[in-house]
N, C-alpha and C positions, 0 to 999 in steps of 0.2 A: 534319275530320268522320270518324267511324268508318265502317267498311264497311256496317254494318247501317243507319246513317242514309242513306248514299248510295244503297243498294239500295232502301230504302223510299221515299225521296224521288223517285228516278227512276221507280219503278213508278207512284206516285201521279200524278206529272206527266204521264206518257205516257197513263195511263188517262183523266185529266181532259182532256187534249188531244183524244183520240179522241172522247169524249162531247161535248166542246165543238163540235168541227167537224161531227160526224156527226148529232148530235141537237139540241143547244140552238140552233145557228146556223140550223137549218131549221124552227124553230118559227114563224117570222115573227110574233113578238110586236111590239106597237107600241113604238117607242122603242129602247132599248138591248137587248142580249142578255145573259142571265144568265151571269155570268163565273165558271165553275167553277175555272178556273186561278187566279184571284185568291183564291178561298176556300181552295184547297189551300195556296197560299203563306202565307196568314194563319194557318191552323191549324198548319202546321209551324213558323212563326216563333214562335207562342205557346209551343211546346215547346222549340225549339232555340235561341232567342234572336235577337238582331239580326244577328249575323255569319252564322249559318246561314240566317236568313231572307233576307238580302241575296243570298247565293250561290244559294240555291234560286230566289229571284225572278228573278235575272238569267238563270239557265239555263232556267227555265220560260218566261220572256218571249222569249228568243232562239229557243227551239224553236217557239213560237207564231208568231214573225216569219217563220220559214223554212217553216213548214208551209203547204201550199196549202189554201184559196185566198187566201193573204195578199195584200193589195193596198196595202201600205204599206212604207216603208223599213225594212230589217232593222236591228234594234237599238232601234227606237222603243218597242216594248212591253217589251223587256228592261230598258230604263232605268226605265220606269214601275214594273214589278214589283220591281225591285231596290230602288228607293226605298221602295215600300210594304212590302216584306218587312223592310227595315231598321227602319222606324218601328214596324211591328207587333211586331217583336222586342223593342223597348224596353219594350213593355207586358207582357212575359213575366212571369207570376206565379212565385212560388217553387215549384220542383219541377215547373213546367209544369202546375199544377192550378188551374183556375178555381174560385173559391169562389162566384161569382155569374154568372148568364148576362147580366147587364147590360153588363159590361165587354166581352166578346167581341162582343156584338151592336152596341154603340156603335162598336167598332173596325171592324166590317164595314161599317156605314153610312159612317163616315168614310173607309174605304179605297175604297169604291165611288165616293163623291163625289170624293176626291182623285185616284184613278186616272183617272177620266173627265176631270177638269180638266187633269191633267198630260199625259194623252194628247193632248188638244186643243191644249194649249200647245206641246208638242213638234211636233205637226203644223203649227201656225201658223209655227213657226220654219223648217220645211222646205218651206213652201208648200202644205200640205194644208189647205184651208178647208172640208172636207165637214161638219164639225161645225156651221158656221154655217148651212148649208142645211137640215140636219136639225132644228136647234133645240137649243142647248145645255141650256136649262132642262129640256126634255122628256127629254133623255138623262140628266141628273143625277137627275131624279125616278124614272124607270123603272129606272135602274141600281141605285139604293138600294133600291127596292122588290123587285126581282127577287132581288138578292143577299141581302137580309134574309129573304126567304121560303125561299131555298134553303139558307141557312146552318145552320139547326137539324138538317138531315138530312145534313150533310156535315162541318162543323167538329168537332162532338163525336166523331164516328167517327174522323176522321183524327188528332185529338189522342190518342185512346185507342190507336190503332195505333202512333203515334210514341212514346208513353210505354212501351208494351209492348216496342217494339224497343230501348229503352234498357236493359232488363233482359236483357243478353246472357248466356246460360248459359255460353258458351265463355269469356267474359271472367271471369265469376265463378269458373269452374273453375280458370282460370289463376291468378287472384288467390289462391284458396285453396291451390293447389299451391305458390305462392310462399311463402305464410305457413307451410305445412308444412315447406318446405325451410328457411326461416329458423329456425323453431323447432327443426328437427332439428340445424341447425348449432349453435344455442345449447346444446341439450342435450348434443351431442357434446363441445363445448368444456368444458362444466361437468363432464362425466364424466372428461375427461382431467385436469382440475385436481384433482378429488377423488382420482383414481387415483394421481396423482403425490404428493399429500400422504400418502396411505396408504403408498406405497412408502417415502417418507422416514421415516415413523414406524416402519415395520417394520425398516428398516435401522438406525435408532438403537436399537431394542430389541435387535436381534441384537448390535450392538456392546456394549451394556450387559451382555448375558448373557455375551459372550466376555470382557469385562473382569472381571466378577465371577468367572467360572470361572478366569481367570488368577490373580486374587488368592487364591482358595481353594487352588489348587494350590501357589502360592508359600508359603502358610501351612503346608500339609501338609509341604512339603519342609523347611521350617525345623524 
């Protein structure tokens, strides 16, 4: 990943985590909590693809696992967001531009349901049965609704920032500079070849003039 991708992704993940912990987690909504971290990973995966989505998802999930007041095993949410980011990146459109709002909204709903199920499944493997007491069906429904309501205000903006970060002026300048250097080398080489050809022609002309002058002098002496 290029530096601008890393910088933008890190900034968005940190901002999303702060909002998630300080605002969304304190709303005390029924059922699940709106997952802004998930939406950030989805939006970046739509632009950067499955590899970038998996890396960003893993880092974002690990940061969420370590941030207080986390009450679960470290790496649990990292695994969930890594898988979700990879799968969402497979739905990446050409040039990272969505032609319709249906596809990203469908992916958001699927990711909300899939992340909740996968999180509960991983928790069951490590002995965490809190999802059973809360009610898995209620968590699935509220997670899908909350993320779907929050997605139109976050996913398009993050995708716009990610696409804008792809247009790196420094990289374009370096590429254009390289093209100028290459064209300069080509021009210089062509100039040398033309100069050498002209030198050969002038040398031949001088020899012809000298030969003609020698023949004329020889005729005069005779």
